[in-house]
N, C-alpha and C positions, 0 to 999 in steps of 0.2 A: 615481542612482547611489547606494546605501547606503556609508558605511565598512564593510568587513569584512577582520580581521587575520588575512591567510595568512603566514605563515613562508616565505619563498622566500628567503632570504639565501644558503644553499647547495643549489641545484637537485639533485635527486637522480637517480640515472641508474637507469633500472628496464629487466630483462630484457624485451623484446620479442619474443623468439624464438616466440611459443606466438601460437593464433589466440584464446587465449581473452581478450583485452585488448575491452572493452566500455563504452559510454557510457550510462548511465540516465537519463532526467531526468522530471520532473514538473512542470505548470503548472496544474493542475485546480482547488487551491484557493489561498488567501491564502501557503500556502507553495511557493517556487520553490527547488525541491531539483534538485539535480543530483551523480553521483557517477561515478567510474570504478571497475571490477570487473575481476578477470580470472581466470577460472575459476570464479565464484560467489563470489569474496571481495573485500570491499573495499579499496580501494588510498586513495581520498581521498573525502570528501563536501565539498559546498558548499551550504549552506541559507541562504535571507533568508525573511523575513515582510513582506508588504505586502499591502495589497487591490488593488491597482494596480500598473503597469508592470512587467510580467512581460516584455511584449514589449521592453522597453527592459535589462532586466537579465541574461535569460536568455544570451544572448550571450556579453557579456562574463565572465559566472560561470562559463561552459562554458570560457572561454580561461584565465581565469583559474586554475583548477582544473587543466586540463590542463599547463598552465607551472608549476604547483606541483609536477605530478608529473613534471616533466621530458619531456614527451610532446606529440607533436603531432596533429591530427586524422587524418593518415593514417595513425597509428600502432592507429588504431580498426581493429577487425573487424565489430562492430556496433553497433548503437545501438537503443536500447529507452527507448518513452514509455509514462507511465499515459496512458490511451485515454478518462477519466473513467468515469463520470460526476463533473459538477461545473459550474464557474462556464463559460458559454458559450463566451464570449473565450479565459479562459484555457484551457480542454485544446486549444482549436485552434492555439493558439500552439504548444503542448508537440508535439501531432503534426505540424503541418506542419513546425516544426523539425526533427523526427527524420527525418521524409521527405526534407526538403532535405539532413541529411547523408547517410542512404543513399541518394540519388541522387547526389551530386556526389563521394563516396568509393568509391561501387561497392561498398558493404558490406550487411551482413542486416541488417533490419528486423523488430522484434518488438514487439508491445503488450499489455499487463498492462492489468489493471482497477486503477484508483487509488483505488478502496475496498478490494480484496484488499488492497492494499498498506499502507493504512492500517488495518486488522484485523490483517493479521499484524505490525505492527510494534506496536500494540497488544498483543498477544498474546506478544510475545518480552518487554516489559514485565513483564507481568503475572507471566510464568514466572520474570522475574531474568535473561535473557539480556541480556548487555552488546552493546553494539553493535558490530556486525563487526569494527570496527577495531581493536577491542581484542583479537581473536581472531587477528589475521595471524601473529603469532610462533607461533603453535599450531599451524600449519596446514604442510604439505608445499609449501610455494612455494619457488620461488629464492632465495636468500640476499640478492640485494640487492633483491628486493622485501618480504621481512622487515625489513630493514634500514632502509627509507625509508618503509616505509607510516606514513602520518601522518592525524589527523584532520583536515580542513581545514572543519569544520562552526563557522558561526558566525551566530547567532541575535541579530538585533540589536535584535528589539521585544519579544520575548516572555521570560516565565520558563519554562524547560526541566525545573525539578527536578520536576517531576511525572512524566518518564521514570524516574525510580527508583522507581515506585511499584509495587514486587513484591507479587503477593499472596500470604501463608503460606498452604501447603497446597497449591500451586497443581501443583506437579510430583510430588505425591505421589499424586492420584488418576489413574484413568485413565478415570473418567465422561466423559460429552459434556460440552461446553460451547460455549456462543454468543457471539460476538465480533460486535456490531454496529457498526460505522460510521455516522457522521453527519456529513453536510456542510450546512451552512445553504443551503436554496434559498428562502428568504422565506417571507412568509404561512404560517407555522404548517407550511411544507414541509420534506422533508430528501432528500438522496442519503442513499442507504441500502440496505440487506441483510442477509443474514445469513451468517456464517462458524462453520463447526461445526469444532471439534478433540476430538480425545479421544486416551488413552493418555498416553506418557511421552516426548514427543520434543524436539531442538534441532532450531530452525529452520534451521540453516544446514547442519548435517549433513542432515536431511531433501530437504531442495531439492536440495542439489547432489548426493543418492546418488539422485533420483528417475529421472537420468537411464539408468539401469541398470536398468530393469524397465520393463514395458507398465502400472503401477499405473493402477486407475481406481476410481472411488468405490464400488463394490460389492464390492473386494476386502478380505480381511480387513487387513490391515496397513495399510489407509490410513488417516492420521491428520489430513487436513485437507482440507478440502472446501467448497465454495459450497452454501449449504443453500437458502436463498431470491439467486437474482439479483439484482444490482442494478438499483435502479429511484428512481423519486421518489416519494415517500409523502406524505400528511397525517399529521403524526406521531401526534396523538393518539390516532386511532383506529387506525395502524397498530401501534403498541405495546399498545394494546388485545386485537388479533388477536396477535399476538406471545404475550403472557401465557396466551392461550388453545392458542395452539401448543403451548408448552413442557409443557402439562400432559395431552396427548391425543394417545397415540401415532397412533390409528387415522387423525387428520389429519393428523400432521404426513408419516406415509406418502404421503397422497392430495394435499397440497401439494407436496411437494418432489419425489415421484415416486423417492426414495432408500430405499436398505435402511437399514432404522432401525437406529439407533445408542443409543437409548435417552431418555430424557427431560434434559436439562440440568439440571446441579446449580448451575451459576453462567451469569450472564448478565454480560457486558462491552460498557459503552460505550464507545467511542473517536471521537476526534475532537472535531469541533466542537459538545463535549456543552452548554458553558454557555447557547447558546441555547435549549436542551431543558431545562434545569434542572426544569422543573414539571411535564412530561410526564415526565420519568423517574422522579424521585419519587413520583409515581402509580402507574408502575407498579411501585416497588418495593414500594409498599402493597400492591397488588393479587397481586402473585406471591410465593407461600411459600418461591422457592429465594432464593440469595444473589444481589447486584445490586454490580455497583463501577463507577464511572465512572472512566475513564481518558482526561483530555484530550492525547491523542497527535496530533500531525499526522503529515501524509503526508511520510516520507523515501526519497531516490531509492536508499540502498541496498536498500529494501525491493523497492522497483521491479526491481531488476538480482536480486536472490534470486529472485523469482518467474520473471523472464522465462530464467534459465539453463537448468533444464529443457526449457522450450520450445523453445529454440536449441537447445539440442544433439540435439533430437530431429526438428528441421528445422521445427516449427510457425513458422512466419514470415510477416509481412504482407505481401501484395502491395502495391508500392509506389502505385500509381495507384488502388488501389481501399480501401485504408485509411484510415477515419476514427473519429473519435471518437465515444464512446457519450455523445448527451445525455440520454438515457433520458425514458420518456414516463410521465407519470402513467397507471395504470390507468383505464380507460374509467368505471367507474364513479364513481371518486372526482374525476375530469375533467367529469363533468357535474355533479356538485355542490360543486366549486368554480365553475364557471359559473352555477349558481342562486345563490350565495353572492354572485358579483360583482354579479349582476343584484340584489341585492336579495329575492329568491323565497324561497317559505317550501319 
């Protein structure tokens, strides 16, 4: 177990007279991250980074975070897990743990895309939004929560200074932008998707307020959506396809099936970008728009932020059928990979 510094010398007392207290977690990548939120707002987060040992570290981290906030598992009203795609073993750990919490405590279970959480986190960095923990005192929460909210994040192996990589002019433009998360799936492949945003918005306010409407991707006021769903792709040809899509409105409509938001003016790659530096550089040379790289890893606060409107709308997971999204390689690419593996031309 890694050493993590959390100040618990004076255990805070939190008002739990609300159904809004919930636990979020994700273990789909090298980031083992857990957070406690109330009504969509972060109370505390604990993240560690390692390639292995998520099965060993997850429960102690949850207990450590709850203790630091003066909470017990019985205080929780819901649990949410990132459902992948990502590491096969890693995704199973988070989903299985969340299901165990939901079953043993009799609480609601929610699942969200791990890649969407990664993309949303990168988008928040690009827009210059601080982590939610820094906004607690500006929200209409009970006074004891405002007084005791704390950031318990401890990154023990990685430099996270890239999280301050705000993009100049991001919040001044209402045009479409694409955020592309990348999680290394080995052999030149990545778990990836395309997420699209437009207009000017604050992620926390937007997600919390989505419970007040029946918004869908075709409505005028939508600001964030899945443009191409999560999958596993061979990165080099995939990025060639993305460049073509970005410049072809008719093809965008055909591929996504969504109402057109216009060509993206900016593409941001987030996540495990170091593994695909050459492919991203080639994409930037081939495409005429602006390209930015933000190596932002998954944070549980963004898992929780995505889950909140789902929870409030009653879009829950069924305990016995909730399963990870392992993602499958598109058929044509799978056949190509098989030929390459056999040495065929």
